[in-house]
N, C-alpha and C positions, 0 to 999 in steps of 0.2 A: 504494500500500500504506500503510495507517495507520501513523503514526510509532511507535506502541507495539507493533507486530508486530516480533518479533526472533527470533533463533535460540533464545532462552529460551522464548518462548511457543510455538514450533514443537514443543517437547518437553513442553508443558504446565506450564511454570514461570512463574507470574505475577510476573515481575521488572519493576519500574518502572525503565526505562532513561532517564528524563527527565534525571536528574542523578546525580552520584556519591552524594549523601546519600540520595536516594530509592531508589537501587539498593541501597545498604547496608542501609537499613531493611527493604525488602521481602525481601532475601536473608536477613536475620536470622531471619525467620519459619520458614525451613527448617532452620536450624542444629541444633535439638534432635534431628533425625533423622540427624545427621552421624556418619559413621565416620571417626575422626581418625587420620591417619598423620603421624608426625614426620619431617620432611625434613631436620632439622638447620639450624643457623644461625638459629634463631628462626622458621623456616617450618614450617607444617603444611599438610596437604592434607585438606580435609573432603569426604568423598564421600557423596552423598545418592542413594539408589536407590529408585525407586517401582515397584510391581508392574506398572505399565503399560509398563515398559521405559525410561521417562524417567530420565535421570541428570543430576546436577549436581555438578561438582567446583569447590570454592572454595579457593584458596590464601590462607592467612592468615599474617600476620606477628604473632608474639606479642611485644609490647613488654615491657621489663623490669618495668614496673609491673603487668603482667597483662592490659592491654587488647589487643585484637586489631583489626587492620585488614585489609581485603580487598586482596590484591595482584593477583589475577587470578581469573577464573571462566569456566567453559565448560560448556555442556550436552552431553549425549551420549545415545545410545540403544542398547539391547541388544535385537536383534530376530532376524529370520530372513534377513538379507542374507548372501550368499555370493559371494565373488569370489576367484579364484586369482591371486596376484601374485608377482612376484620383486622383492625389495628392491634399489634402486639405491644409496640412501644417506640420510644424515640431513641435513635441511634446516632444522633448528631454529634459532631465534635463540639464540645462545650465552648471552645474558643471562637467558633464560627456560626453558632446556632442562629444568630440574628439574621444571617444571610444565606446559610446553607443548612437545610433541614433534612435529616435522614430519617426514614420511617421503616420499621420492621413490621411486617404484617403476614397474613396467610390468606389464601384464597378462601372465600366464604363457603362454609359447608365442607371444608377440606383443611387438612393440616399442612399442606405444602406451603412453605414460607416464600415470601418475596420481599426484597429490600429495594427501596427506591428513594430518590430525592424529590422533594416538592419543587415543582416548577415555580410556584409563587409562595415564598415564605409566609405571606400574610394569611395563608390557609391553614397554618400550623395548628391553630386552636381546635379545628374540627377533628384532627387526627389524635384523639385521646385514646388510651388503651381500651379495647373492647368495642370501639365504634365500628359499626358496619356501614361501609361507604362504597360508592361507585366512583372509580377513578378512570381517567383518560391517560393511559400509559403511552409515552413516546419512547421507543427503543432505538437508540443510536448504535448502528452496527459497526463493529471494529474487526471482526473476523467472520466474514459472511460467505456462505455458499448458496448458490441458486440451482435448483433442479427443475426440469420441465414438468415433472409429475411425480406422484408417489412411487410408481414403479421404478423410476430411475433413482429416486432417493434411497429406496431400500436396497436396490442393486449395488449402489455405491458403498454400502456398509457390509456386504457379504464377505465373511472371512472364510477360512478353510472349512468351517463347519456349516457354512451357508446360513448362519443365524443373524438376522438383523439386530443391531445393537440398540438403536433408539427409535421410538415411535415418531410418526410425522407430526406429532403435537406435543413432544416432550418439553419439560421445563425443569431446569436445575438451577437453584439459587447459588450460582458459583461464587458470588460475592460473600458467601458465608464460609467458604473453605479457603485455607491458605494456598498460596501459589505453589508451595512445595508439594502439595497434594493434588495439583491440577486445577485449583480454584483461581479466583481473581483477587482475593484478599491478601495484601502484602504479609509475608511472614513476620510475626511479631506484633502485628496490629492488634488493637484491643477492641475494635468494633468492626462490624461488617461493612462492605461497600456496595453501592447500588449497581451491581452487575448480575447478569443472569445468562445462562446458555439455554436456548430454546429453539424449537422449530415450529413452523406453522404454514398454513395455506394462504396464499395471497388471494384476497377477495376483490380488491381493486387496487390500482396503482396510478399515480399521477406524477408527472415531471413538473414540479412547481418552480416558479421564479419568485425569488424574494426581492421585491423592488427596493426595499430599504437596505437589505444586506448585500445586494449586488451579485447574488449568486443563484444558481439553480440547485435543486435537490429532489431526490425521489422520496415520495411518501407512499408507502404500501400499507394498506389496511390488511392486517394478517390475523387470521383465526388460529389460536394456539391452545394451550392447555386449559382444561375446564371451560371450554367455549369462550374464553376471554378473547377480546379483540384488541390488538395493539397497533399503534401507528409506528411502523418501522421506517426509519429515516436513513438515507444513504447519499453520499456524494456521488454524482453521476460517473465519476472516474472509477468507482468501485464495481461497476457492473459492465458486462460486455455487450449487453443488448437491453432493449426496453423491457421493463418488468411487466409480467402478464398475469391476469387472474388464473388460478389453478396451479401456478408454480409453487414449489415448496422452497421456503427460505429457512436457513438454519445457521446458527453461529453464536457468537458472544456479543452481548449488548450492554450498554449503559442505560439505566432506566430512570426516566424523569416522569413525574405524574402531576396532573391537575385534578382537583376535586370536581366531580360532576354534580351540579346542584340537582336536588330531587324536586 
């Protein structure tokens, strides 16, 4: 995967991630569209929303002299994803919880866990332990494979014993397992990360243009485990051909989620 592909470009934001200074300069181009929220303590949250569904939130620290510096930034997406979950607890880093909220949950009616970050930290109050909620999950793909159909997907997994390894709608909360064990959580970490390995069937796919972010991105509506529907986001350079309904997509993803109002 080209080094300039990132979770920003997967939502259509042309952010130069080569270095801190280039990232700051490229991000500054989007700030005129910012909706600013004062977080107190000199912090503010700049929210940028494009009609394509692509979103960017930039946490800024306002220095006494009036200058601003980027503290953290994260993309998100508002789409058609729908998953029923029951909240287990807050797994945020205490030092960043104001701007980056991590949630541990499990699929409703099931004990399969899922860990995700909130697209909008302002929604955190709704994610209290035990709450049963509907969320819109955006899955940013970093290690993704596309198969034309289930037959091809299963055939690709056949080993010497001809036994398929994973179902076409599997879900593994890889962010809860250490990297040394094949997961996505750094060895020695004390809290899980918002990563998952899963597969699903593409129901619809669109090549979107982010007018504010100056980039294009694929948004595939994917049916996966427990009949959950996720919005899978990819940089166009990650795929060899246009995504099509009926294809199977599988890989490792970073998960961001919005609360879906009832």
